[in-house]
Backbone bond lengths (Angstrom), bond angles and torsions (degrees), N, CA, C in turn:
res aa  C-N    CA-C-N  psi(-1)  N-CA   C-N-CA  omega(-1)  CA-C   N-CA-C  phi
1 M - - - 1.482 - - 1.549 112.60 -
2 S 1.294 115.45 135.08 1.527 111.77 -179.28 1.469 112.31 -72.00
3 A 1.329 117.87 171.84 1.375 123.11 -177.86 1.554 111.50 -77.87
4 E 1.348 116.32 -30.20 1.403 122.98 165.28 1.571 118.12 -57.95
5 N 1.340 115.75 -42.90 1.422 123.26 177.39 1.512 109.04 -68.23
6 K 1.365 115.97 -44.37 1.498 116.31 177.98 1.576 113.00 -61.30
7 H 1.331 116.26 -41.55 1.401 118.71 176.30 1.412 113.01 -57.68
8 A 1.313 118.77 -41.22 1.474 125.91 -172.29 1.656 101.93 -72.20
9 Q 1.264 120.48 -41.90 1.388 126.16 -179.42 1.583 106.09 -61.34
10 A 1.326 116.33 -44.95 1.430 124.57 -174.41 1.512 110.03 -65.51
11 E 1.418 116.99 -38.42 1.392 125.08 177.07 1.525 106.78 -65.07
12 A 1.224 119.71 -39.03 1.602 124.79 -175.58 1.549 104.22 -68.05
13 I 1.347 119.95 -44.80 1.480 122.96 -176.19 1.565 110.64 -63.85
14 V 1.474 112.27 -43.99 1.443 116.01 173.07 1.454 114.81 -63.15
15 K 1.342 121.27 -45.80 1.443 119.62 178.31 1.515 113.82 -59.37
16 N 1.297 121.70 -41.63 1.346 125.83 179.56 1.620 110.36 -62.89
17 H 1.180 113.21 -38.35 1.481 117.33 -179.83 1.582 117.17 -76.13
18 V 1.316 106.82 -34.65 1.499 110.88 168.55 1.454 114.52 -62.78
19 L 1.249 120.34 -46.68 1.502 125.39 170.07 1.547 113.14 -47.30
20 I 1.296 110.06 -52.38 1.607 121.69 179.30 1.502 107.45 -60.51
21 S 1.359 117.57 -46.38 1.544 114.96 -179.76 1.492 110.36 -69.04
22 M 1.271 121.45 -33.21 1.495 119.84 179.59 1.559 107.49 -64.90
23 G 1.337 120.37 -42.68 1.378 121.34 171.90 1.496 115.03 -57.73
24 A 1.259 114.02 -42.81 1.533 119.74 -177.55 1.578 107.71 -69.36
25 G 1.348 119.32 -27.98 1.464 126.33 179.21 1.484 111.10 -63.66
26 L 1.378 115.23 -25.09 1.556 123.80 -172.39 1.495 105.14 -88.82
27 V 1.295 117.70 -6.93 1.517 113.91 -177.82 1.512 110.24 -57.35
28 P 1.321 126.36 129.03 1.465 123.04 -167.56 1.637 109.27 -81.55
29 I 1.215 122.99 -1.16 1.332 124.27 177.30 1.365 118.00 -98.15
30 P 1.441 120.30 114.68 1.405 124.99 -165.56 1.633 104.33 -64.85
31 L 1.276 114.48 152.35 1.456 129.74 -168.27 1.520 116.81 58.38
32 L 1.292 118.72 -27.41 1.493 115.60 175.30 1.557 109.08 -67.97
33 D 1.405 113.66 -31.59 1.537 117.88 171.99 1.474 112.88 -57.56
34 I 1.331 117.94 -46.26 1.449 123.99 -179.73 1.402 111.00 -56.38
35 A 1.422 112.98 -50.99 1.546 122.53 -173.32 1.553 106.28 -58.72
36 A 1.329 114.02 -46.29 1.466 115.06 -177.43 1.413 115.73 -66.43
37 V 1.334 121.96 -32.12 1.444 129.90 -179.12 1.595 107.21 -69.90
38 T 1.344 110.43 -44.66 1.424 114.75 178.82 1.524 115.91 -65.61
39 A 1.294 118.79 -38.03 1.343 128.13 174.04 1.636 110.42 -59.04
40 A 1.322 115.70 -46.54 1.449 124.11 174.02 1.597 113.04 -60.64
41 Q 1.258 111.39 -36.69 1.656 120.20 -178.31 1.678 101.16 -70.18
42 M 1.278 111.62 -45.76 1.467 113.69 -172.32 1.593 112.01 -68.78
43 D 1.413 110.21 -35.05 1.497 113.07 173.66 1.566 111.41 -69.32
44 M 1.220 117.59 -35.01 1.495 122.16 175.28 1.532 112.17 -59.34
45 V 1.364 114.06 -50.65 1.393 113.52 179.72 1.573 115.49 -61.69
46 K 1.383 110.33 -37.49 1.519 115.75 173.54 1.599 110.91 -58.90
47 Q 1.286 116.46 -44.58 1.533 112.71 179.13 1.407 113.93 -69.83
48 L 1.302 120.90 -29.35 1.417 124.69 176.38 1.459 110.82 -68.82
49 S 1.300 120.34 -36.99 1.474 127.17 -178.60 1.587 104.80 -65.67
50 W 1.437 119.07 -49.02 1.312 119.79 177.64 1.483 113.07 -55.73
51 L 1.439 113.36 -49.90 1.595 116.52 -179.82 1.546 112.77 -48.69
52 Y 1.466 115.05 -40.74 1.392 116.92 -170.35 1.635 110.22 -99.35
53 N 1.376 113.09 11.48 1.515 119.04 177.45 1.545 111.63 58.29
54 V 1.277 113.71 40.93 1.434 122.97 172.23 1.616 112.72 -101.56
55 D 1.242 116.20 116.62 1.472 118.45 179.87 1.439 110.56 -54.12
56 Y 1.335 109.17 125.50 1.559 122.71 175.75 1.436 112.77 -89.05
57 P 1.364 114.80 108.00 1.534 114.29 -177.98 1.466 119.99 -59.73
58 S 1.313 112.66 133.50 1.602 115.89 -175.19 1.448 106.75 -63.13
59 N 1.368 125.53 -22.89 1.409 125.55 179.17 1.373 116.22 -95.26
60 F 1.344 118.53 13.91 1.525 120.76 -173.05 1.558 102.54 -68.38
61 D 1.479 105.19 138.72 1.416 111.30 -176.78 1.573 97.34 -135.30
62 K 1.328 115.74 -178.26 1.382 122.23 -175.67 1.491 117.62 -74.44
63 S 1.246 115.98 -0.74 1.488 118.82 -172.58 1.513 112.77 -65.66
64 L 1.245 119.82 -32.59 1.472 120.89 -179.00 1.635 105.16 -73.09
65 I 1.239 119.94 -34.84 1.531 122.82 -176.09 1.705 102.80 -75.24
66 T 1.334 107.96 -46.39 1.553 106.49 176.09 1.365 120.75 -61.52
67 A 1.437 119.79 -35.95 1.349 129.65 175.18 1.599 104.79 -62.00
68 L 1.348 122.88 -49.84 1.362 126.83 -177.39 1.615 107.93 -57.81
69 T 1.395 113.57 -54.57 1.380 117.02 -168.21 1.512 115.03 -77.27
70 G 1.429 107.52 -10.73 1.516 106.57 172.89 1.608 109.46 89.98
71 S 1.236 114.64 -161.92 1.380 120.37 176.81 1.555 114.12 -67.78
72 I 1.304 113.59 134.71 1.450 117.47 173.65 1.423 118.64 -93.13
73 F 1.406 111.48 14.12 1.411 112.29 175.80 1.473 114.50 -64.23
74 A 1.257 126.59 -36.22 1.340 127.09 -178.92 1.559 108.77 -67.24
75 R 1.314 121.48 -31.63 1.448 123.32 176.13 1.505 107.06 -75.22
76 I 1.292 120.62 -32.14 1.397 124.48 -176.87 1.545 107.99 -69.72
77 G 1.479 113.69 -39.09 1.407 118.47 176.53 1.557 114.52 -62.17
78 A 1.240 117.47 -34.08 1.531 121.58 -177.85 1.525 98.50 -82.75
79 S 1.194 124.50 -33.22 1.509 120.86 -173.52 1.718 104.87 -71.72
80 F 1.234 116.31 -40.12 1.420 121.29 177.78 1.444 120.73 -68.94
81 I 1.316 111.65 -20.05 1.489 112.43 177.32 1.519 112.69 -72.55
82 K 1.368 112.78 -14.76 1.546 119.44 172.00 1.438 109.97 -64.29
83 I 1.247 127.13 -20.18 1.466 129.86 174.53 1.483 109.59 -55.05
84 I 1.302 122.88 -37.53 1.487 132.38 -172.23 1.535 103.91 -60.97
85 P 1.252 126.07 119.95 1.497 121.50 179.47 1.386 117.41 -55.52
86 G 1.265 125.64 136.84 1.501 131.69 172.61 1.594 107.88 70.87
87 V 1.306 114.85 -84.81 1.429 118.64 -175.91 1.513 118.91 -58.30
88 G 1.369 112.97 -30.88 1.387 117.03 178.35 1.586 112.77 -68.88
89 S 1.326 116.25 -40.64 1.442 117.48 179.30 1.580 113.11 -61.00
90 L 1.348 109.80 -36.77 1.507 113.73 -176.67 1.522 108.25 -71.37
91 L 1.427 119.16 -53.90 1.357 124.03 -179.33 1.505 119.13 -62.96
92 G 1.409 111.25 -44.97 1.426 116.55 174.19 1.546 109.35 -60.24
93 G 1.292 118.61 -53.35 1.353 123.22 -172.52 1.540 107.44 -61.59
94 L 1.213 126.94 -46.04 1.569 125.31 176.29 1.510 108.97 -57.22
95 S 1.358 119.39 -50.53 1.417 119.12 -174.81 1.563 109.53 -68.82
96 M 1.379 115.76 -37.19 1.553 114.52 -177.99 1.553 103.89 -68.58
97 A 1.242 120.36 -44.32 1.513 117.36 -177.47 1.467 114.02 -52.48
98 L 1.277 119.92 -46.31 1.443 125.69 179.65 1.502 111.90 -66.89
99 M 1.386 116.96 -47.25 1.434 116.15 178.74 1.440 111.10 -67.91
100 S 1.273 120.79 -33.60 1.510 121.67 173.47 1.480 116.52 -61.22
101 G 1.317 112.11 -44.58 1.522 119.17 176.80 1.518 109.69 -65.06
102 A 1.214 121.41 -43.00 1.460 128.23 -174.75 1.553 106.71 -68.86
103 S 1.243 119.40 -41.40 1.431 125.45 -178.91 1.434 109.50 -72.23
104 T 1.247 121.78 -37.57 1.529 124.85 178.09 1.456 108.82 -68.64
105 Y 1.371 116.66 -42.80 1.431 121.54 -178.18 1.559 107.48 -58.42
106 A 1.314 116.54 -54.72 1.569 124.90 174.94 1.445 114.99 -48.13
107 V 1.343 116.71 -49.98 1.361 122.85 176.35 1.511 117.98 -54.71
108 G 1.299 108.23 -49.33 1.537 123.69 177.89 1.512 107.04 -59.84
109 Q 1.282 120.00 -46.34 1.493 123.52 -174.06 1.518 110.27 -65.17
110 V 1.371 116.96 -41.98 1.397 132.98 -175.08 1.470 103.33 -65.33
111 F 1.231 120.77 -54.60 1.637 121.09 -171.67 1.569 106.42 -76.88
112 A 1.362 121.75 -29.14 1.470 120.94 176.22 1.357 111.65 -71.35
113 R 1.228 126.11 -37.81 1.327 136.01 174.60 1.621 112.33 -58.46
114 H 1.359 104.10 -54.11 1.583 113.40 176.47 1.433 109.48 -58.39
115 F 1.373 120.49 -46.05 1.611 121.74 -171.29 1.524 105.22 -72.09
116 E 1.379 118.85 -37.33 1.418 124.57 -178.59 1.612 109.44 -57.33
117 S 1.200 113.23 -38.72 1.496 120.54 -176.51 1.547 111.73 -89.67
118 G 1.303 117.58 17.89 1.419 123.72 177.57 1.326 121.63 80.99
119 G 1.420 111.13 9.09 1.582 113.96 -177.81 1.539 110.65 -77.49
120 T 1.252 114.25 168.63 1.564 128.47 -177.16 1.563 104.24 -131.29
121 F 1.389 108.68 174.46 1.486 117.09 168.72 1.279 115.41 -59.32
122 S 1.296 121.15 -37.72 1.407 128.22 -167.12 1.516 112.18 -75.37
123 N 1.439 118.30 -26.73 1.390 116.47 173.64 1.548 114.69 -117.92
124 F 1.410 106.35 31.25 1.566 113.58 172.07 1.506 102.37 -82.59
125 N 1.472 113.01 133.65 1.426 116.97 -176.80 1.722 100.95 -122.88
126 P 1.251 120.77 100.33 1.388 118.89 -177.29 1.519 117.15 -57.83
127 A 1.381 115.66 -37.21 1.475 122.29 176.14 1.614 111.43 -56.38
128 N 1.392 108.60 -43.94 1.588 109.83 -179.17 1.493 111.64 -64.98
129 M 1.446 117.41 -29.03 1.420 122.19 -170.40 1.573 113.83 -94.77
130 R 1.307 111.73 3.46 1.392 117.67 -171.91 1.599 115.53 -61.80
131 S 1.508 109.77 -43.46 1.429 117.76 176.68 1.544 112.62 -62.51
132 V 1.268 113.19 -33.30 1.444 120.95 -174.37 1.569 108.78 -71.30
133 F 1.358 108.79 -44.28 1.472 122.64 173.02 1.584 110.98 -48.16
134 E 1.414 108.52 -58.16 1.471 113.01 -176.82 1.467 113.85 -61.97
135 E 1.337 118.78 -34.60 1.542 120.18 179.12 1.463 108.28 -70.77
136 E 1.338 120.75 -37.00 1.383 118.84 176.02 1.561 119.57 -78.26
137 Y 1.353 110.03 -21.85 1.483 112.18 170.14 1.535 111.71 -63.87
138 E 1.291 120.84 -36.17 1.411 123.55 -177.93 1.493 105.85 -70.96
139 K 1.302 123.99 -45.30 1.555 126.10 172.26 1.384 104.10 -57.11
140 G 1.287 123.97 -44.17 1.471 124.61 -175.56 1.576 115.38 -57.87
141 K 1.212 120.94 -35.30 1.424 124.03 173.47 1.422 110.46 -58.68
142 R 1.291 119.32 -48.69 1.523 120.33 178.11 1.455 111.68 -64.25
143 K 1.389 118.30 -40.16 1.402 124.77 -176.29 1.485 110.56 -66.32
144 A 1.444 116.33 -45.61 1.435 119.20 178.68 1.565 114.83 -58.61
145 E 1.259 108.58 -48.85 1.505 114.42 173.68 1.680 113.39 -51.54
146 S 1.188 112.10 -48.67 1.544 121.19 -174.70 1.502 105.59 -68.25
147 W 1.330 116.55 -47.12 1.559 115.87 -178.95 1.571 108.31 -67.14
148 K 1.222 119.69 -35.88 1.437 122.74 -178.46 1.509 106.63 -60.94
149 K 1.239 118.66 -54.72 1.475 123.11 176.61 1.433 115.15 -53.31
150 E 1.433 111.79 -48.13 1.469 118.55 -174.10 1.674 108.96 -66.32
151 S 1.406 115.07 -34.88 1.539 118.61 174.13 1.285 117.76 -70.28
152 G 1.441 117.34 -22.78 1.383 117.51 -174.40 1.466 112.13 88.07
153 T 1.368 116.89 12.02 1.540 116.62 -174.06 1.433 111.98 -63.19
154 S 1.407 116.88 -32.32 1.472 117.10 176.95 1.495 108.59 -114.46
155 T 1.424 109.00 98.57 1.455 112.80 -174.40 1.561 105.11 -94.80
156 S 1.276 106.72 167.47 1.545 113.46 178.22 1.576 115.34 -59.74
157 G 1.381 111.21 -25.69 1.497 113.00 175.82 1.585 111.65 -68.88
158 D 1.398 113.68 -36.19 1.453 115.09 178.75 1.560 107.97 -76.34
159 T 1.152 122.11 -20.97 1.415 124.31 178.03 1.610 106.77 -76.01
160 L 1.322 113.87 -45.87 1.579 116.89 172.52 1.436 114.19 -56.82
161 E 1.288 114.82 -41.82 1.543 119.50 -179.22 1.545 110.19 -64.61
162 K 1.348 116.38 -39.49 1.413 122.52 -178.97 1.564 109.03 -66.38
163 L 1.393 114.09 -40.67 1.371 121.33 175.61 1.565 114.87 -60.84
164 R 1.244 111.35 -39.15 1.555 121.44 174.38 1.460 107.09 -55.70
165 Q 1.366 113.05 -55.02 1.412 120.52 -172.70 1.513 110.25 -62.07
166 L 1.342 118.64 -43.10 1.401 121.08 173.04 1.530 116.68 -50.73
167 G 1.452 108.19 -49.36 1.454 115.32 175.69 1.514 115.30 -54.08
168 D 1.387 113.02 -42.07 1.468 117.33 -174.92 1.620 103.71 -68.99
169 L 1.282 120.64 -40.03 1.451 117.40 179.41 1.500 115.92 -67.54
170 K 1.350 115.78 -27.23 1.608 123.97 177.38 1.571 98.94 -71.74
171 K 1.370 120.05 -48.61 1.562 119.20 -178.37 1.429 112.29 -53.88
172 S 1.406 113.42 -43.88 1.473 114.31 -169.27 1.543 109.87 -87.27
173 G 1.368 118.93 3.06 1.372 118.91 170.23 1.639 112.49 90.69
174 V 1.311 112.05 2.52 1.477 112.95 177.34 1.548 121.17 -64.57
175 I 1.300 107.34 -36.03 1.450 124.35 178.30 1.443 109.84 -121.05
176 T 1.448 118.64 151.75 1.471 120.71 170.99 1.383 114.44 -84.81
177 E 1.374 122.39 175.80 1.378 129.21 179.41 1.615 103.99 -64.13
178 E 1.245 117.04 -43.71 1.503 116.79 179.84 1.387 109.93 -61.88
179 E 1.253 121.85 -46.23 1.479 125.22 -177.60 1.572 110.78 -59.20
180 F 1.374 108.67 -40.91 1.501 116.86 178.25 1.455 108.49 -57.23
181 Q 1.267 114.50 -55.44 1.546 119.60 -171.38 1.459 110.08 -60.39
182 K 1.341 120.92 -41.66 1.398 124.72 -179.06 1.631 111.13 -66.66
183 M 1.265 116.41 -40.20 1.489 121.88 174.13 1.534 112.54 -67.69
184 K 1.263 111.75 -39.51 1.547 116.18 -177.86 1.515 105.58 -70.99
185 A 1.376 124.95 -39.02 1.335 123.12 179.20 1.665 111.62 -68.18
186 K 1.371 116.23 -32.83 1.384 114.03 173.41 1.486 117.12 -65.04
187 L 1.450 110.17 -42.34 1.537 113.05 176.28 1.487 111.77 -60.92
188 M 1.248 123.85 -42.19 1.549 134.15 -173.92 1.592 100.71 -63.27
189 E 1.350 118.88 -44.90 1.400 120.62 176.34 1.569 113.56 -59.39
190 E 1.315 121.49 -38.05 1.274 126.54 -179.14 1.617 111.99 -73.58
191 M 1.370 117.43 -22.95 1.447 118.89 172.98 1.360 106.20 -68.45
């Protein structure tokens, strides 16, 4: 298989797992969303290793990914905002979905690049790849949004349902008119 074909297949693997991770980021239960995203990232790394004929260690755990992505405290913060009734699920879910997609994209790009250059798990150094991860994470935010729109993950029906939920939150006094208008504008932008 040519390098070009492998690169295209790697991109497809990454894209698929970015979309899975974004869906997992919407899981309304704090910490369960992080576990689901981590599982998707581990599966993606496994598929990339197979694509590049790199032996996948039977004892591979999430430590390489965690070391690469750094502290998960920021993700935990976005996850825990979901605890706030109503508005927390909406805001936490949206931010977790984007962060999860961007993080998965970056992890995929780092491992694909490492494997393409002949690297293996035994010579993967997360500290040396951290700056590449951060650069790819920024690209991943844009890619995740683009792929989400392209795949139809966020349909106008979803947006209308979220708007209805926002209206209910406003009626019940959970959010103010000003908060409602800001969130409504953000949802309309995403449409």
